[in-house]
BAKE-917831 format. One record per residue (C-alpha): residue in one letter; x, y, z. Coordinates in pm, 1 decimal. Layout:
BEGIN
+--------+----------+----------+----------+
! residu !       xx !       yy !       zz !
+--------+----------+----------+----------+
!      a !        X !        Y !        Z !
...
+--------+----------+----------+----------+
***
This chain:
BEGIN
+--------+----------+----------+----------+
! residu !       xx !       yy !       zz !
+--------+----------+----------+----------+
!      x !      7.3 !    888.7 !  -5447.9 !
!      x !    371.1 !    864.9 !  -5631.5 !
!      x !    261.1 !   1214.8 !  -5791.1 !
!      x !    252.3 !   1319.1 !  -5450.9 !
!      x !    577.1 !   1162.8 !  -5371.9 !
!      x !    741.2 !   1327.8 !  -5621.6 !
!      x !    616.7 !   1666.9 !  -5572.7 !
!      x !    760.5 !   1669.6 !  -5171.0 !
!      x !   1085.4 !   1549.5 !  -5309.0 !
!      x !   1099.6 !   1808.4 !  -5577.0 !
!      x !    978.2 !   2067.1 !  -5289.2 !
!      x !   1269.8 !   1917.6 !  -5042.8 !
!      x !   1540.6 !   1911.2 !  -5305.4 !
!      x !   1441.5 !   2299.1 !  -5401.7 !
!      x !   1450.0 !   2385.2 !  -5066.3 !
!      x !   1786.6 !   2243.3 !  -5000.0 !
!      x !   1925.4 !   2432.3 !  -5333.9 !
!      x !   1796.5 !   2766.8 !  -5250.1 !
!      x !   1992.9 !   2750.7 !  -4908.9 !
!      x !   2285.1 !   2968.1 !  -4929.6 !
!      x !   2530.3 !   3015.5 !  -4631.7 !
!      x !   2542.5 !   3379.1 !  -4398.2 !
!      x !   2897.6 !   3509.0 !  -4320.9 !
!      x !   2766.2 !   3779.4 !  -4100.2 !
!      x !   3030.1 !   4051.4 !  -4120.0 !
!      x !   3254.8 !   4143.5 !  -3798.7 !
!      x !   3115.2 !   4408.3 !  -3539.7 !
!      x !   3357.9 !   4661.5 !  -3559.9 !
!      x !   3256.2 !   4902.9 !  -3321.1 !
!      x !   3502.6 !   5125.5 !  -3155.1 !
!      x !   3395.7 !   5042.4 !  -2799.4 !
!      x !   3657.1 !   5104.5 !  -2527.2 !
!      x !   3407.5 !   5096.8 !  -2221.7 !
!      x !   3486.2 !   5128.1 !  -1846.3 !
!      x !   3469.2 !   4830.8 !  -1670.0 !
!      x !   3426.9 !   4869.8 !  -1263.4 !
!      x !   3424.5 !   4536.0 !  -1013.0 !
!      x !   3460.1 !   4492.8 !   -633.5 !
!      x !   3281.0 !   4602.7 !   -346.3 !
!      x !   3297.6 !   4880.5 !    -87.5 !
!      x !   3400.1 !   4680.7 !    208.0 !
!      x !   3278.7 !   4826.3 !    519.0 !
!      x !   3404.0 !   4634.9 !    761.7 !
!      x !   3778.7 !   4473.4 !    819.4 !
!      x !   3839.1 !   4381.6 !    472.9 !
!      x !   4010.4 !   4542.5 !    228.3 !
!      x !   3820.2 !   4697.2 !    -45.0 !
!      x !   3932.8 !   4600.3 !   -408.9 !
!      x !   3811.2 !   4757.2 !   -715.2 !
!      x !   3932.1 !   4655.2 !  -1024.4 !
!      x !   3936.3 !   4894.3 !  -1351.9 !
!      x !   3943.1 !   4797.8 !  -1709.1 !
!      x !   3808.5 !   4871.2 !  -2051.4 !
!      x !   3632.9 !   4683.2 !  -2315.9 !
!      x !   3786.5 !   4474.0 !  -2588.8 !
!      x !   3709.5 !   4420.6 !  -2955.0 !
!      x !   3615.9 !   4014.9 !  -2950.4 !
!      x !   3865.4 !   4002.9 !  -3260.7 !
!      x !   4134.2 !   4173.6 !  -3031.9 !
!      x !   4403.6 !   3962.7 !  -2943.5 !
!      x !   4456.9 !   4180.9 !  -2601.2 !
!      x !   4290.2 !   3976.8 !  -2325.1 !
!      x !   4337.9 !   4250.6 !  -2049.3 !
!      x !   4316.0 !   4636.8 !  -2073.1 !
!      x !   4354.0 !   4759.7 !  -1711.6 !
!      x !   4286.5 !   5113.9 !  -1673.7 !
!      x !   4585.9 !   5286.4 !  -1505.0 !
!      x !   4674.9 !   5601.8 !  -1309.0 !
!      x !   4336.8 !   5638.0 !  -1217.2 !
!      x !   4223.2 !   5826.6 !   -896.2 !
!      x !   3988.3 !   5584.0 !   -742.0 !
!      x !   3800.7 !   5713.0 !   -401.6 !
!      x !   3528.5 !   5605.9 !   -184.9 !
!      x !   3296.0 !   5828.8 !    -73.0 !
!      x !   3048.8 !   5862.2 !    215.5 !
!      x !   2707.0 !   6106.3 !    184.1 !
!      x !   2865.7 !   6295.2 !    470.3 !
!      x !   3163.2 !   6393.2 !    260.1 !
!      x !   3401.5 !   6209.0 !    413.9 !
!      x !   3604.5 !   6044.2 !    121.9 !
!      x !   3853.2 !   5747.1 !    185.0 !
!      x !   4105.4 !   5734.2 !   -136.8 !
!      x !   4230.8 !   5356.6 !   -272.3 !
!      x !   4560.6 !   5303.0 !   -365.4 !
!      x !   4678.4 !   5191.1 !   -651.7 !
!      x !   4809.9 !   4847.0 !   -634.8 !
!      x !   4927.2 !   4760.2 !  -1022.3 !
!      x !   4760.8 !   4598.3 !  -1304.0 !
!      x !   4401.7 !   4796.1 !  -1298.2 !
!      x !   4343.9 !   4732.0 !   -937.1 !
!      x !   4345.8 !   5000.2 !   -656.4 !
!      x !   4310.7 !   4939.5 !   -270.4 !
!      x !   4246.4 !   5033.8 !     90.0 !
!      x !   4278.3 !   4853.9 !    383.6 !
!      x !   3993.6 !   4755.6 !    619.9 !
!      x !   3776.5 !   5130.4 !    628.6 !
!      x !   3516.9 !   5022.3 !    903.3 !
!      x !   3274.4 !   5224.0 !    776.5 !
!      x !   2973.4 !   5267.5 !    928.7 !
!      x !   2640.3 !   5112.7 !    788.9 !
!      x !   2437.1 !   5403.6 !    920.6 !
!      x !   2525.8 !   5610.0 !    608.5 !
!      x !   2563.4 !   5542.9 !    201.9 !
!      x !   2816.6 !   5526.7 !     26.6 !
!      x !   2962.3 !   5622.3 !   -329.2 !
!      x !   3287.3 !   5547.9 !   -563.8 !
!      x !   3445.0 !   5807.4 !   -750.2 !
!      x !   3686.7 !   5794.6 !  -1036.8 !
!      x !   3865.8 !   6034.8 !  -1222.6 !
!      x !   4066.1 !   5856.3 !  -1508.9 !
!      x !   4389.9 !   6015.4 !  -1631.8 !
!      x !   4280.2 !   6159.7 !  -1968.1 !
!      x !   4038.2 !   6354.0 !  -1671.7 !
!      x !   3691.7 !   6209.1 !  -1737.2 !
!      x !   3472.9 !   6159.9 !  -1422.0 !
!      x !   3288.9 !   5799.4 !  -1325.4 !
!      x !   3070.1 !   5754.1 !   -992.7 !
!      x !   2836.4 !   5550.4 !   -893.2 !
!      x !   2510.2 !   5601.9 !   -721.5 !
!      x !   2495.4 !   5608.5 !   -289.7 !
!      x !   2500.3 !   5249.1 !   -160.7 !
!      x !   2313.3 !   5101.1 !    104.3 !
!      x !   2498.8 !   4936.3 !    315.7 !
!      x !   2451.4 !   4533.1 !    335.0 !
!      x !   2619.0 !   4362.2 !    556.1 !
!      x !   2635.9 !   3987.1 !    510.2 !
!      x !   2549.5 !   3725.1 !    775.5 !
!      x !   2829.7 !   3509.0 !    886.8 !
!      x !   2849.3 !   3150.3 !    668.6 !
!      x !   2725.0 !   2873.1 !    861.1 !
!      x !   2943.6 !   2567.3 !    731.8 !
!      x !   3114.3 !   2473.2 !    415.3 !
!      x !   3078.6 !   2104.9 !    325.1 !
!      x !   3119.4 !   1869.1 !    110.4 !
!      x !   2942.2 !   1531.5 !    -23.8 !
!      x !   3104.7 !   1229.7 !   -154.5 !
!      x !   2954.3 !   1130.5 !   -488.2 !
!      x !   3023.1 !    800.2 !   -703.4 !
!      x !   3278.5 !    999.1 !   -908.1 !
!      x !   3334.0 !   1342.5 !   -744.6 !
!      x !   3262.7 !   1554.5 !   -472.0 !
!      x !   3022.8 !   1826.8 !   -442.2 !
!      x !   3115.0 !   2121.1 !   -222.2 !
!      x !   2793.0 !   2337.3 !    -40.2 !
!      x !   2737.9 !   2623.3 !    128.3 !
!      x !   2483.3 !   2703.9 !    428.9 !
!      x !   2388.5 !   3033.8 !    588.7 !
!      x !   2118.3 !   3197.1 !    725.7 !
!      x !   2006.3 !   3527.3 !    859.7 !
!      x !   1785.5 !   3533.3 !   1137.5 !
!      x !   1628.3 !   3872.1 !   1133.3 !
!      x !   1521.3 !   3789.6 !    778.0 !
!      x !   1661.8 !   4077.0 !    672.2 !
!      x !   1912.4 !   3977.9 !    349.0 !
!      x !   1727.9 !   3741.0 !    107.8 !
!      x !   1949.1 !   3784.9 !   -153.6 !
!      x !   2309.0 !   3638.9 !   -224.2 !
!      x !   2603.1 !   3583.7 !   -390.3 !
!      x !   2922.6 !   3430.8 !   -379.6 !
!      x !   3242.6 !   3358.6 !   -502.3 !
!      x !   3565.5 !   3111.7 !   -417.9 !
!      x !   3913.1 !   3101.0 !   -429.5 !
!      x !   4076.4 !   2775.5 !   -457.7 !
!      x !   4430.8 !   2672.3 !   -301.9 !
!      x !   4554.9 !   2297.1 !   -367.9 !
!      x !   4916.6 !   2129.6 !   -340.0 !
!      x !   5084.0 !   2019.3 !   -682.0 !
!      x !   5441.0 !   1839.2 !   -746.1 !
!      x !   5636.2 !   1846.0 !  -1014.3 !
!      x !   5650.3 !   1491.4 !  -1231.0 !
!      x !   5978.1 !   1450.6 !  -1138.3 !
!      x !   6164.9 !   1546.6 !   -846.2 !
!      x !   6472.8 !   1724.8 !   -859.5 !
!      x !   6701.4 !   1722.0 !   -573.0 !
!      x !   6998.2 !   1924.9 !   -771.4 !
!      x !   7038.9 !   2275.7 !   -903.7 !
!      x !   7298.1 !   2433.1 !  -1171.8 !
!      x !   7523.1 !   2706.5 !   -997.1 !
!      x !   7635.7 !   2925.9 !  -1231.0 !
!      x !   7879.9 !   3161.8 !  -1042.8 !
!      x !   8152.1 !   3104.9 !  -1030.6 !
!      x !   8142.6 !   2849.2 !  -1283.4 !
!      x !   7909.2 !   2625.8 !  -1408.7 !
!      x !   7833.7 !   2349.8 !  -1065.4 !
!      x !   7570.0 !   2094.1 !   -944.9 !
!      x !   7472.2 !   2150.7 !   -620.0 !
!      x !   7270.5 !   2047.6 !   -382.7 !
!      x !   6939.4 !   2282.6 !   -371.2 !
!      x !   6825.6 !   2456.7 !    -49.0 !
!      x !   6525.6 !   2454.0 !    104.8 !
!      x !   6427.6 !   2798.8 !    -33.6 !
!      x !   6543.9 !   2588.9 !   -431.0 !
!      x !   6291.9 !   2354.1 !   -326.6 !
!      x !   6072.3 !   2297.3 !   -673.1 !
!      x !   5888.8 !   1944.4 !   -637.6 !
!      x !   5545.7 !   2039.4 !   -404.3 !
!      x !   5404.5 !   2396.9 !   -475.2 !
!      x !   5086.8 !   2579.4 !   -428.1 !
!      x !   4860.6 !   2683.1 !   -666.1 !
!      x !   4565.2 !   2854.0 !   -610.0 !
!      x !   4230.1 !   2919.1 !   -888.4 !
!      x !   3963.6 !   3171.8 !   -896.7 !
!      x !   3572.6 !   3108.9 !   -924.5 !
!      x !   3427.5 !   3195.2 !  -1293.8 !
!      x !   3099.7 !   3135.8 !  -1268.4 !
!      x !   2848.2 !   3353.5 !  -1101.0 !
!      x !   2682.7 !   3196.2 !   -815.9 !
!      x !   2322.7 !   3361.3 !   -678.5 !
!      x !   2062.3 !   3258.4 !   -425.6 !
!      x !   1797.9 !   3361.4 !   -232.6 !
!      x !   1537.2 !   3297.1 !    -25.9 !
!      x !   1272.6 !   3533.3 !   -150.2 !
!      x !   1063.3 !   3230.9 !   -181.4 !
!      x !   1063.0 !   3063.8 !    125.1 !
!      x !    927.8 !   3124.3 !    528.4 !
!      x !   1287.7 !   3222.1 !    676.5 !
!      x !   1603.1 !   3356.8 !    535.4 !
!      x !   1801.2 !   3039.3 !    510.7 !
!      x !   2000.0 !   2931.5 !    215.8 !
!      x !   2055.7 !   2512.0 !    247.8 !
!      x !   2312.9 !   2290.1 !     93.7 !
!      x !   2381.2 !   2541.4 !   -170.4 !
!      x !   2661.3 !   2370.5 !   -433.0 !
!      x !   2949.6 !   2622.1 !   -508.0 !
!      x !   3148.7 !   2401.1 !   -706.0 !
!      x !   3190.4 !   2026.6 !   -749.4 !
!      x !   3521.5 !   1840.2 !   -808.0 !
!      x !   3599.8 !   1487.6 !  -1016.9 !
!      x !   3866.5 !   1272.6 !   -819.8 !
!      x !   4061.6 !   1165.0 !  -1082.8 !
!      x !   4136.4 !   1616.5 !  -1081.1 !
!      x !   4483.2 !   1731.5 !   -956.9 !
!      x !   4318.7 !   1932.5 !   -709.2 !
!      x !   4268.2 !   1671.6 !   -449.7 !
!      x !   4553.0 !   1448.0 !   -487.1 !
!      x !   4703.2 !   1552.2 !   -202.9 !
!      x !   4560.0 !   1879.2 !     37.5 !
!      x !   4285.4 !   2149.5 !    -99.1 !
!      x !   4166.8 !   2400.4 !     58.5 !
!      x !   3859.9 !   2659.4 !    -46.3 !
!      x !   3781.6 !   2988.9 !     45.1 !
!      x !   3419.4 !   3086.6 !     22.6 !
!      x !   3322.6 !   3463.7 !     33.6 !
!      x !   2996.0 !   3552.6 !     56.0 !
!      x !   2818.1 !   3895.3 !    -60.2 !
!      x !   2452.9 !   4050.3 !     97.7 !
!      x !   2272.5 !   4243.7 !   -241.6 !
!      x !   1976.3 !   4454.7 !   -295.3 !
!      x !   1735.2 !   4346.9 !   -463.1 !
!      x !   1851.8 !   4562.7 !   -748.7 !
!      x !   2215.8 !   4416.5 !   -724.6 !
!      x !   2034.8 !   4072.6 !   -725.0 !
!      x !   1863.7 !   4126.0 !  -1076.6 !
!      x !   2192.9 !   4283.6 !  -1234.3 !
!      x !   2418.3 !   4026.6 !  -1138.7 !
!      x !   2098.4 !   3762.0 !  -1287.0 !
!      x !   2168.5 !   3922.5 !  -1614.0 !
!      x !   2466.9 !   3907.1 !  -1616.7 !
!      x !   2488.0 !   3536.9 !  -1577.8 !
!      x !   2198.5 !   3441.4 !  -1828.5 !
!      x !   2437.5 !   3718.9 !  -2095.8 !
!      x !   2740.9 !   3540.8 !  -1988.8 !
!      x !   2673.4 !   3164.4 !  -1902.2 !
!      x !   2334.8 !   3118.6 !  -2073.2 !
!      x !   2397.1 !   3182.4 !  -2420.7 !
!      x !   2437.7 !   2953.5 !  -2712.8 !
!      x !   2178.1 !   2803.4 !  -2814.1 !
!      x !   1843.3 !   2941.5 !  -3004.6 !
!      x !   1670.7 !   2850.6 !  -2706.2 !
!      x !   1884.6 !   3010.1 !  -2448.5 !
!      x !   1788.3 !   3390.7 !  -2314.7 !
!      x !   1889.9 !   3682.0 !  -2545.3 !
!      x !   2112.0 !   3938.1 !  -2407.4 !
!      x !   2000.5 !   4229.3 !  -2285.5 !
!      x !   2088.3 !   4560.9 !  -2122.5 !
!      x !   2274.5 !   4591.6 !  -1780.2 !
!      x !   2165.5 !   4822.6 !  -1592.0 !
!      x !   2461.8 !   4937.5 !  -1359.4 !
!      x !   2483.3 !   5174.1 !  -1089.7 !
!      x !   2839.9 !   5341.6 !  -1204.1 !
!      x !   2814.8 !   5685.0 !  -1504.6 !
!      x !   3014.3 !   5871.0 !  -1661.6 !
!      x !   2981.9 !   6212.2 !  -1502.3 !
!      x !   3184.2 !   6421.2 !  -1779.0 !
!      x !   3020.0 !   6238.0 !  -2083.2 !
!      x !   2643.1 !   6135.6 !  -1905.8 !
!      x !   2528.9 !   5890.4 !  -2269.7 !
!      x !   2916.1 !   5684.6 !  -2202.4 !
!      x !   2806.7 !   5385.4 !  -2098.1 !
!      x !   2998.6 !   5203.4 !  -1796.2 !
!      x !   2946.4 !   4849.9 !  -1713.1 !
!      x !   2949.6 !   4801.3 !  -1364.6 !
!      x !   2776.2 !   4738.7 !  -1045.5 !
!      x !   2907.2 !   4791.5 !   -730.9 !
!      x !   2782.7 !   4635.9 !   -400.2 !
!      x !   2851.7 !   4799.0 !     -6.9 !
!      x !   2841.7 !   4618.8 !    303.2 !
!      x !   3118.8 !   4330.7 !    465.5 !
!      x !   3149.1 !   4037.2 !    302.9 !
!      x !   3166.0 !   3675.7 !    519.6 !
!      x !   3389.1 !   3424.4 !    445.0 !
!      x !   3445.1 !   3069.5 !    576.6 !
!      x !   3748.0 !   2812.3 !    451.3 !
!      x !   3758.6 !   2423.1 !    430.2 !
!      x !   4060.8 !   2205.2 !    403.9 !
!      x !   4003.2 !   1852.1 !    244.4 !
!      x !   4242.3 !   1617.9 !    219.4 !
!      x !   4305.8 !   1306.9 !     14.9 !
!      x !   4342.2 !   1046.0 !    233.3 !
!      x !   3920.0 !   1118.2 !    335.0 !
!      x !   3839.2 !   1054.7 !     -3.5 !
!      x !   3821.8 !    716.2 !   -252.0 !
!      x !   4089.8 !    615.4 !   -365.7 !
!      x !   4128.0 !    673.7 !   -721.0 !
!      x !   4426.6 !    811.5 !   -939.0 !
!      x !   4420.4 !   1131.5 !  -1045.6 !
!      x !   4490.1 !   1273.3 !  -1416.9 !
!      x !   4823.8 !   1503.1 !  -1412.3 !
!      x !   4785.8 !   1739.6 !  -1690.7 !
!      x !   5106.0 !   1648.8 !  -1831.1 !
!      x !   5092.7 !   1248.7 !  -1796.7 !
!      x !   5431.2 !   1074.9 !  -1684.8 !
!      x !   5494.0 !    943.4 !  -2070.2 !
!      x !   5515.0 !   1316.5 !  -2182.9 !
!      x !   5803.1 !   1349.2 !  -1916.1 !
!      x !   6095.7 !   1182.2 !  -1994.2 !
!      x !   6431.1 !   1123.1 !  -1807.7 !
!      x !   6761.7 !   1177.6 !  -2059.3 !
!      x !   7084.5 !   1037.0 !  -1889.3 !
!      x !   7381.9 !   1286.9 !  -1973.6 !
!      x !   7724.6 !   1194.3 !  -1923.5 !
!      x !   8114.3 !   1319.9 !  -1906.7 !
!      x !   8243.2 !   1148.2 !  -2156.4 !
!      x !   8134.3 !    801.8 !  -2350.3 !
!      x !   8223.3 !    690.2 !  -2686.9 !
!      x !   8007.8 !    780.3 !  -2975.5 !
!      x !   8246.8 !    573.0 !  -3239.2 !
!      x !   8574.8 !    485.5 !  -3300.9 !
!      x !   8823.5 !    708.6 !  -3142.4 !
!      x !   8491.2 !   1010.7 !  -3060.9 !
!      x !   8432.6 !   1127.2 !  -2701.7 !
!      x !   8152.4 !   1295.8 !  -2589.8 !
!      x !   8066.1 !   1499.9 !  -2359.3 !
!      x !   7676.7 !   1572.0 !  -2318.3 !
!      x !   7652.4 !   1761.9 !  -1994.5 !
!      x !   7820.9 !   2146.4 !  -2090.3 !
!      x !   7487.8 !   2107.2 !  -2404.8 !
!      x !   7245.2 !   1976.2 !  -2203.1 !
!      x !   7331.0 !   2072.3 !  -1848.4 !
!      x !   7496.3 !   2366.8 !  -1864.6 !
!      x !   7379.4 !   2558.9 !  -2144.5 !
!      x !   7019.0 !   2502.4 !  -1960.6 !
!      x !   6837.1 !   2306.9 !  -2209.3 !
!      x !   6786.3 !   2010.1 !  -1945.3 !
!      x !   6662.9 !   2079.1 !  -1579.4 !
!      x !   6888.0 !   1844.8 !  -1413.4 !
!      x !   6755.4 !   1594.2 !  -1164.5 !
!      x !   7044.8 !   1323.6 !   -993.7 !
!      x !   7374.2 !   1210.7 !  -1021.0 !
!      x !   7438.9 !    869.0 !  -1227.1 !
!      x !   7696.5 !    688.2 !  -1055.9 !
!      x !   7833.9 !    336.3 !  -1137.6 !
!      x !   7709.7 !     85.0 !   -915.5 !
!      x !   7895.9 !     81.9 !   -602.8 !
!      x !   8090.4 !    336.2 !   -649.9 !
!      x !   8061.8 !    731.2 !   -541.5 !
!      x !   8209.2 !    885.0 !   -875.5 !
!      x !   7952.0 !   1131.5 !  -1094.3 !
!      x !   8010.2 !   1000.6 !  -1402.1 !
!      x !   7667.5 !   1218.9 !  -1560.6 !
!      x !   7365.3 !   1333.9 !  -1459.4 !
!      x !   6984.2 !   1310.1 !  -1540.6 !
!      x !   6766.5 !   1550.9 !  -1634.0 !
!      x !   6447.6 !   1649.9 !  -1801.8 !
!      x !   6241.9 !   1928.9 !  -1918.5 !
!      x !   6191.7 !   2205.2 !  -1657.2 !
!      x !   5836.6 !   2160.1 !  -1749.8 !
!      x !   5858.6 !   1822.3 !  -1599.4 !
!      x !   6093.1 !   1932.5 !  -1297.7 !
!      x !   5973.3 !   2251.5 !  -1193.0 !
!      x !   5655.3 !   2296.8 !   -994.6 !
!      x !   5711.5 !   2643.8 !  -1005.1 !
!      x !   5593.4 !   2714.2 !  -1372.2 !
!      x !   5233.8 !   2576.5 !  -1236.8 !
!      x !   5236.3 !   2761.5 !   -890.5 !
!      x !   5422.3 !   2884.2 !   -553.3 !
!      x !   5746.6 !   2706.7 !   -372.9 !
!      x !   5598.2 !   2897.7 !    -36.6 !
!      x !   5346.3 !   2794.4 !    152.3 !
!      x !   5043.1 !   3043.1 !    176.3 !
!      x !   5013.3 !   3256.0 !    528.7 !
!      x !   4678.1 !   3019.3 !    605.0 !
!      x !   4815.1 !   2678.2 !    528.0 !
!      x !   4813.0 !   2421.5 !    788.3 !
!      x !   4907.5 !   2059.0 !    771.8 !
+--------+----------+----------+----------+
***
């Protein structure tokens, strides 16, 4: 028995001793493929197409937009609808109100003269979203979407969403530094208000649903997102706009592959990456891959507002804690030593190093002897959002 145990130990040590770390070489293939994102909207919604180029994983470039392209929607009846470049790789057109009896293709001519075109697409109009609701759970809210197609013609769905929510600066400032004609601290106007802002986030997860195995074309309580009670998003007033897309079976399969390739990789048990069979092709160079899958149809959308007073009273976790935002006191004149008088205001306030908050006044006096101030990040919410309320915002 001892011999057997010793043999096992020897084999184990030999196995461990033979292991060598393997560092695979970085992939350096010079790929610069066109990426096409968007939907040809056949209804009143705008058609927005985003064009970009792939970048290497090792590259420091995050965004690589395709600029100065000519982008056109073409019908199978040879009618064309041009899109206008709006910047950063986006091309858009107001509601095209296209006929559902035709098929449509997207044609792209890049600045270097290459031509790309999608297949002619069947129009798939989304049925309306029945409702968006949220469920109160122990530590979060769960937001769900409900929809159905009484004609049983949709079957395959995709969703995306935009979130908008109220945020506040960590310190409130009623005053602002005016540098014209000379450095002066004055009360803020309504347009200069920086305590209340609106931040916006866009969904980064692919949401797919199917009723193919159901007797009716119904999607019930499909989970879109969940938000912890401690999240700043629901500390005040929160809004979510859900967009719903109807997909063809081929489009649904494509988005499933995208989801597997981007969200379900990382362990040996996950699905392996697979080639994405898009429906956009390079006409100039047929062998050149193009990344993207276009759909055509009307998009359904619905908005939900949630107020914090309707939720459990849990303290939100602010991205930067109150302890991280100190308040300094800066005086026009103060003594730092025998015969030494220092004026902090030009150094800290007028120089822009600190963000002015409130006046400092001796008790019972109206004389201002200095100002309190903090870092701009702590006092200016416009660094994280906009101080102009969105047009859809209600109270």
